[in-house]
C-alpha positions in Angstrom: 7.3 -17.7 3.7 7.3 -14.4 1.7 5.2 -11.3 2.7 4.5 -7.9 1.2 2.8 -5.0 2.8 0.6 -2.8 0.6 -1.3 0.4 1.3 -1.0 4.1 0.3 1.8 6.2 1.6 1.1 7.6 5.1 -1.2 4.7 5.9 1.1 3.5 8.6 2.7 0.7 6.6 6.1 1.4 8.3 4.7 0.0 11.5 4.1 -3.3 9.8 7.6 -3.3 8.2 9.2 -2.5 11.5 7.3 -5.2 13.2 8.3 -7.8 10.6 12.0 -6.7 10.8 11.9 -7.0 14.6 10.4 -10.4 14.2 13.3 -11.8 12.2 11.7 -11.3 8.7 14.3 -10.2 6.2 12.7 -7.1 4.5 15.4 -6.6 1.9 18.4 -4.3 2.0 19.0 -1.5 2.3 15.9 -0.1 4.1 15.1 3.6 4.8 13.7 4.9 8.0 10.2 4.1 6.9 11.1 0.4 6.4 10.9 0.8 2.6 13.2 -1.4 0.5 15.4 1.1 -1.5 16.5 2.3 -4.0 13.0 2.6 -5.3 13.6 3.7 -9.0 13.0 0.3 -10.5 9.7 0.0 -8.7 8.7 3.5 -9.8 9.4 2.7 -13.4 7.5 -0.6 -13.1 4.5 1.5 -12.0 4.8 3.6 -15.2 5.0 0.4 -17.4 1.8 -1.0 -15.9 0.0 2.3 -16.0 0.0 2.2 -19.9 -2.7 -0.5 -19.7 -5.1 1.5 -17.5 -8.0 3.1 -19.4 -9.0 6.5 -18.1 -12.7 7.1 -18.3 -12.6 10.8 -17.2 -13.8 12.5 -14.0 -11.3 10.5 -11.9 -12.7 7.1 -13.0 -10.5 4.3 -14.4 -11.1 1.0 -16.1 -8.6 -1.6 -14.7 -10.0 -4.7 -16.5 -7.2 -5.1 -19.0 -4.7 -5.6 -16.1 -6.2 -9.0 -15.5 -5.9 -10.3 -19.0 -3.1 -8.5 -20.9 0.2 -10.3 -20.9 2.6 -8.8 -18.2 5.1 -6.6 -20.0 8.6 -8.3 -19.9 10.0 -4.9 -18.9 7.8 -4.9 -15.8 9.0 -8.3 -14.8 12.7 -7.3 -15.2 12.1 -4.1 -13.2 10.4 -5.9 -10.3 13.1 -8.6 -10.3 15.8 -5.9 -10.2 14.0 -4.1 -7.4 13.6 -7.3 -5.3 17.1 -8.8 -6.0 18.1 -8.6 -2.4 15.0 -10.4 -1.3 14.9 -13.1 -4.0 18.6 -13.9 -3.4 18.3 -14.2 0.3 18.3 -17.6 1.9 16.2 -16.4 4.9 13.3 -18.6 5.8 11.1 -15.6 6.2 11.4 -12.6 3.9 9.5 -9.9 2.2 9.4 -6.3 1.3 7.4 -3.1 1.8 7.1 0.1 -0.2 3.9 2.0 -0.7 4.3 2.0 -4.5 3.7 -1.7 -4.5 0.0 -0.7 -4.2 0.2 1.0 -7.6 1.2 -2.3 -9.3 -0.8 -4.6 -7.1 -2.7 -6.3 -10.0 0.5 -7.5 -11.6 2.3 -8.2 -8.4 -0.5 -10.7 -7.5 -0.1 -12.3 -10.9 3.7 -12.6 -10.5 3.5 -13.8 -6.8 0.1 -15.5 -6.3 1.2 -17.6 -3.3 2.9 -15.1 -1.1 1.3 -13.5 1.9 -0.3 -10.0 1.5 -1.1 -7.6 4.3 -3.3 -4.7 3.2 -2.8 -1.8 5.5 -5.7 0.6 5.8 -5.9 4.0 7.5 -8.6 6.7 7.8 -8.1 8.7 4.6 -8.8 11.9 6.5 -5.5 11.2 8.4 -3.8 9.6 5.4 -3.9 12.8 3.3 -2.6 15.3 5.9 1.1 14.7 4.9 2.9 14.9 1.6 3.9 11.7 -0.2 5.6 10.9 -3.5 2.4 9.3 -4.8 0.3 12.5 -4.3 0.6 13.3 -8.0 -0.4 10.1 -9.9 0.9 11.6 -13.1 4.4 11.1 -11.8 3.7 7.4 -12.2 2.1 7.7 -15.6 -1.5 7.5 -14.2 -4.0 9.9 -15.9 -6.4 11.9 -13.7 -8.0 15.3 -13.5 -5.2 17.2 -12.0 -5.9 19.9 -9.6 -3.8 22.6 -7.8 -5.6 21.8 -4.6 -3.0 19.6 -2.9 -5.4 18.0 -0.5 -7.8 17.1 -3.3 -4.8 15.7 -5.3 -3.9 13.5 -2.3 -7.5 12.4 -1.9 -7.7 11.4 -5.6 -4.5 9.4 -5.1 -6.0 7.7 -2.1 -9.2 6.9 -3.9 -7.4 5.6 -7.0 -5.4 3.1 -5.0 -8.4 1.9 -3.1 -10.3 1.4 -6.4 -7.3 -0.4 -7.9 -7.1 -2.8 -4.9 -10.9 -3.4 -5.1 -10.7 -4.2 -8.8 -8.0 -6.9 -8.3 -8.9 -10.5 -7.5 -7.5 -11.2 -4.1 -4.7 -13.7 -3.6 -5.2 -16.8 -1.4 -3.2 -15.4 1.5 -4.8 -12.0 2.1 -5.4 -10.0 5.3 -6.7 -6.4 5.7 -5.5 -4.6 8.8 -6.5 -1.1 10.0 -3.7 1.0 11.3 -6.0 2.3 14.1 -6.5 -1.3 15.3 -2.8 -1.9 15.3 -2.2 1.2 17.5 -5.2 0.9 19.8 -5.4 -2.9 20.2 -2.0 -4.2 19.2 -2.4 -7.6 20.9 -5.6 -8.6 19.2 -4.3 -7.2 15.8 -1.0 -9.1 16.1 -2.8 -12.3 16.9 -4.7 -11.9 13.6 -1.4 -11.2 11.8 0.4 -14.2 13.5 -2.4 -16.5 12.4 -2.1 -15.1 8.8 1.7 -15.3 8.6 2.3 -18.4 10.7 5.1 -16.8 12.8 5.3 -15.0 16.2 5.6 -11.3 15.9 7.5 -8.7 18.0 5.7 -5.9 19.8 6.9 -2.4 18.8 6.1 1.0 20.4 3.0 2.8 19.1 1.8 6.4 19.3 -1.9 6.8 19.9 -1.7 10.5 19.1 -1.4 9.6 15.4 -5.1 8.4 15.5 -7.7 11.0 14.5 -5.4 13.8 13.7 -7.9 15.1 11.2 -10.2 16.2 14.0 -7.8 19.1 14.9 -6.8 19.9 11.3 -7.9 23.3 9.9 -7.5 22.3 6.3 -9.8 20.3 4.0 -9.5 16.7 4.8 -12.9 15.2 4.0 -14.3 14.4 0.5 -17.6 13.0 -0.6 -16.0 10.0 -2.3 -14.5 8.9 1.0 -17.9 8.1 2.4 -18.4 4.6 1.1 -14.9 3.4 2.2 -15.2 5.1 5.6 -18.4 3.1 6.2 -16.8 -0.1 4.8 -13.8 0.0 7.1 -15.8 1.1 10.2 -14.7 4.7 10.5 -16.9 7.3 12.1 -18.3 9.8 9.5 -17.5 13.5 10.0 
């Protein structure tokens, strides 16, 4: 069984990576403190290769349709294989990887690995954009957008882009969406869902309830109109 965890940076994906590692799943080597498989440079460059096939429509809207039909660039395949070499060469029965930038190449990852297990990690975007992440500036990964000096807005656009990219991609056979908030506040029920999805028993790790709803005490801008539909879809309370 192979598994990957997708979700924007600061969505709490490290909790899933740490859970999998504690459960005996080989998550590649080496890992950083966030449970990311490193070094990340091959994955970052793979993001830039795929981004060339995204059509920018302006006003922070994108057409992802070509990603489902255009042949996968051989350079992309080589980069992903290089990034995952420790995973693919492992003889472990259960293995996988996690790095948030996998979300940026999700359409082609699904085409390369249609039969692996996917865990889509969702977090309230109002919490997700409070901290800095390398994907805050999509241009660093070759993705066009209407750049702004407002760092919170830049993070919000990055969050929205990744949500729209996932929505536009046909889902693989083994797919499960998990809210970070549910993992923290109702770990037993959430782990039961994950165990059914993955087919293996999972370890319990410490969680920190104070990470939920941090936006409520945040003095900066953390809410954007384009969050609304997704807040409703994932069952979050509107501001």
